[in-house]
Every structure is written in structure tokens, then in C-alpha cells.
C-alpha positions in Angstrom: 88.3 74.2 110.7 84.5 74.1 111.0 82.6 71.9 108.6 78.9 72.5 108.1 76.1 72.0 105.6 73.3 74.5 105.1 70.6 73.5 102.6 68.0 76.0 103.5 69.6 79.5 103.6 71.4 82.1 101.6 74.0 83.5 104.0 75.9 86.8 103.9 78.9 86.9 106.3 80.6 90.1 107.3 83.8 89.8 109.5 84.1 92.6 112.1 87.3 91.5 113.8 89.9 89.1 112.3 89.9 87.1 109.1 88.3 83.9 107.7 88.7 81.4 104.9 85.6 79.6 103.4 85.7 76.6 101.0 82.5 75.7 99.3 81.9 73.7 96.2 84.9 74.4 93.9 85.6 77.9 95.3 87.7 79.3 98.1 87.6 82.9 99.4 89.5 84.7 102.2 88.3 87.8 103.8 89.4 90.4 106.4 87.2 92.7 108.5 85.3 95.2 106.4 84.7 92.7 103.6 81.8 90.3 103.0 80.9 87.1 101.2 77.7 85.5 100.1 77.1 81.7 100.4 74.3 79.8 98.7 73.0 76.6 100.3 76.0 74.3 100.3 78.4 72.1 102.3 81.3 74.3 103.4 84.5 74.4 105.5 85.3 77.6 107.4 88.5 78.6 109.3 88.6 81.9 111.3 91.3 83.8 113.1 91.2 86.8 115.5 93.4 89.8 115.3 95.7 91.5 117.7 94.7 89.2 120.6 90.9 89.9 120.0 88.7 86.9 119.1 87.1 86.6 115.6 83.7 88.4 115.3 81.3 88.6 112.4 77.8 89.4 111.5 75.9 86.7 109.5 72.6 87.5 107.7 70.6 84.5 106.6 67.5 84.4 104.4 65.4 81.4 103.2 66.8 79.8 100.1 63.4 80.2 98.4 64.1 84.0 98.4 65.0 83.3 94.7 61.4 82.1 94.1 59.7 84.9 96.0 61.9 87.8 94.7 63.1 88.5 91.2 66.1 86.3 90.7 67.2 88.4 87.7 68.4 91.1 90.2 71.5 88.9 90.4 71.9 88.9 86.6 71.8 85.0 86.5 69.7 82.1 87.6 69.8 80.6 91.0 71.8 77.5 90.0 74.4 79.7 88.2 75.7 81.2 91.4 79.1 80.3 92.8 78.8 78.5 96.1 80.7 81.3 97.7 81.3 84.8 96.3 83.1 87.9 97.5 80.4 90.6 97.6 82.2 93.3 99.6 81.5 96.2 97.2 77.7 95.6 97.4 77.3 95.1 101.1 78.2 98.4 102.8 74.7 99.9 103.5 73.4 96.4 104.5 76.3 95.8 106.8 75.9 99.2 108.5 72.1 98.6 109.0 72.7 95.1 110.4 75.3 96.5 112.9 72.7 99.0 114.0 70.1 96.3 114.5 72.5 94.1 116.5 73.5 97.0 118.7 69.9 98.2 119.4 68.6 94.7 120.1 71.4 94.1 122.5 70.5 97.2 124.5 68.1 97.1 127.5 66.6 100.3 126.1 66.0 98.8 122.6 63.7 100.9 120.5 63.0 98.0 118.1 61.2 96.1 120.8 58.7 98.9 121.2 55.6 99.7 119.3 55.8 99.4 115.5 59.5 100.1 115.3 60.3 96.4 114.8 58.0 96.1 111.8 59.5 99.2 110.3 63.0 97.9 110.8 62.1 94.6 109.2 60.7 96.4 106.1 63.9 98.5 105.9 66.0 95.4 106.2 64.3 93.8 103.2 64.8 97.0 101.2 68.5 96.9 102.0 68.6 93.3 101.0 66.8 94.0 97.7 69.4 96.7 97.0 72.1 94.3 97.8 70.8 91.8 95.3 70.6 94.4 92.6 74.2 95.5 93.2 75.8 92.1 93.7 78.5 91.2 91.2 77.9 87.5 90.3 81.3 87.0 88.7 82.6 83.7 90.0 85.9 83.7 91.9 88.8 81.5 90.8 89.5 78.2 92.6 92.5 78.8 94.9 94.8 76.3 96.4 97.1 77.2 99.3 99.2 75.4 101.9 99.0 75.9 105.7 102.4 77.6 105.7 101.4 80.1 103.1 98.2 80.8 105.1 100.2 81.4 108.2 102.5 83.8 106.3 99.5 85.7 105.0 97.8 86.0 108.3 101.1 87.1 110.0 101.3 89.8 107.3 97.7 90.9 108.0 98.4 91.1 111.7 101.4 93.3 111.0 99.2 95.5 108.7 96.6 95.8 111.4 99.2 97.0 113.9 100.8 99.5 111.5 98.1 100.5 109.0 98.5 104.2 110.1 102.2 104.2 109.2 103.8 104.7 105.8 104.6 101.0 105.1 105.5 99.3 101.9 105.3 95.7 100.7 109.0 95.4 101.5 108.3 96.5 105.1 105.6 93.9 105.5 107.7 91.2 104.0 110.6 92.0 106.2 108.3 91.9 109.3 107.2 88.4 108.5 110.6 87.1 107.4 110.2 86.7 103.7 110.9 88.5 100.4 108.4 90.9 98.8 108.0 88.5 95.8 107.3 85.5 98.1 104.8 87.6 100.0 103.0 88.7 96.8 102.9 85.0 95.7 101.5 83.9 99.0 98.7 86.5 98.9 97.8 85.5 95.3 97.8 81.8 96.4 95.6 82.5 99.4 92.8 84.6 97.8 94.0 86.2 94.6 94.6 89.6 96.2 97.7 91.7 96.8 99.1 92.9 100.1 98.4 96.5 99.0 94.7 95.7 98.4 94.4 94.1 101.9 96.2 97.0 103.5 93.9 99.4 101.8 90.9 97.4 103.1 92.2 97.5 106.7 92.8 101.2 106.4 89.3 101.7 105.0 87.8 99.7 107.8 89.5 102.0 110.4 88.6 105.2 108.5 84.9 104.1 108.6 85.1 103.4 112.3 86.8 106.8 113.0 84.3 108.7 110.9 81.5 107.2 112.9 83.1 107.7 116.4 85.7 110.5 116.3 85.4 114.1 117.4 83.0 115.6 114.8 85.2 118.7 114.5 87.9 116.6 112.7 87.9 116.8 109.0 87.6 113.8 106.6 91.1 114.5 105.3 92.6 114.5 108.8 90.9 111.2 109.7 91.9 109.6 106.3 95.5 110.7 106.6 95.7 109.4 110.2 94.7 106.0 108.8 97.4 105.9 106.2 95.7 107.3 103.1 97.7 109.9 101.2 95.7 110.4 98.0 92.3 111.9 98.9 90.7 111.6 95.5 91.3 107.9 95.2 90.4 107.4 98.9 87.0 109.2 98.5 86.1 107.2 95.3 87.1 103.9 96.9 85.1 104.7 100.1 82.0 105.5 98.1 82.3 102.4 96.0 82.4 100.2 99.2 80.0 102.0 101.5 77.6 103.6 99.1 78.1 107.1 100.5 80.8 109.7 100.7 83.1 110.0 103.8 81.5 113.4 104.5 78.1 111.9 104.6 79.3 109.3 107.1 80.8 112.1 109.2 77.6 114.1 109.2 75.7 111.2 110.7 77.4 111.8 114.0 
């Protein structure tokens, strides 16, 4: 468990590999890769875990706390002091997350374009536009306070590890429960206790994360339907709507970027 206090920044955290739990103020949220949360200046405790033997990885985007004074705070739909200390903002973060991953990748390259000419200034301007769009889309509904025991947390993370290993298979809540040695009802209760989500919702998020990666890296001759079904999705209409809600574009648009 990592304890920290940040009084100067608004932070957006986006796990890439693994899962994390954040406690801040009277709120607690758990995330898996592909989701995101927003933290206002606060004292907080964070616990992270890798996945499948890989260490935890995340992107964190931080802006000065006075962004509320220099930009229109009404974009959030509430005043600065009304925000929860920590909020799940996954549905609003897709384009911003993708742009940040591009920035990190480019700046890590010895042939970085952003370190040449005016490209860096252009990227900075685009980053702020992405951030403004994020502010406008953020749902400021506060998350419920959640209490959970270490044993429930271990059960949930074991279930998440199983889902990550078998997301492409046709698995049910009963299959997941059997794999971690509990009943379906106990598993559902553990997930509700550790983040107010269901195993089905988490499995869908894991599948969506892998669809996104495959759309961006697979053979461009493959169809969206083929890629989605390979990742465990069976209802293409619901998949396409959920994908667009999360990432702000259709699966076909992602595939055409290749």
C-alpha cells in the first residue's frame, strides 16, 4: 500500500497492465487495465497488482490544481469543491488515453518527432484540447463508499487473473467462481464489495481492452467482427455501441488507423 499526499495537482490515472485500488477522502475505487480514474488534490492510499506475471503499468496525467481557475469549471457540471476525491472516469478518457500513449511512445523513441521543430508545441496544444474535451465529458457522479476485506480483495484479483487468461473463451460467472474456489453468489458479492461492479462488467472491460489492442496491431485484412469474436464478444451490436461509448470512435475507425 502506497500512501501519498498531493495538494497541487489534478491527476488522471490509466492502468495499462494489472489492477489498482485507490482510497481518497471517503471514496474507494478499483480499476483494471483499460479504465481510468480522476483524483483531485488529496491524501490517498494506493495498492497495485500486476497481471499474468507482468508488473503493474499505468499512465498518469497531472495538471495544476488551479486548472479550475484558468479554465471553465462548469465543464464538469459542478464547482471544484463538489468533486469526489476520486472518481471513475473511464467512459470519458478514451481519446485522451490514446493520445497520451502516443506521446509516451514517441518521446521514448530515439527518433522522436516531438523533439523536433514545432511538433512539440503542436502536441502540447492538442493535449490541452483533449483535456478540455475530457472535462466536458466527465461524469461527476460520486462513487459510493466501499468497504472490503483483504480476503475479498484477493478473491476478486484471482478472478480477474483468470478472466485475463481466458477472456477469449466462452466463460460464465460459474466458470470464474469455480476457478477461484467459491460460489457464483459469493463471487458476485465480493465484486460488489470491492468496487460495486459485477464479474461480467469486468470481463467485458478486459475483452474490450484486448479488442482495442488487436484493432491497433493486428493484420489489417482482418475484420472487426473477426477480431471482436476472437476476444470473446458474441453480440456485435452491443459490442460496437460499448466500444464507441468508451473510446469515442467506432471499431472500424480504429482499424482504419493502421
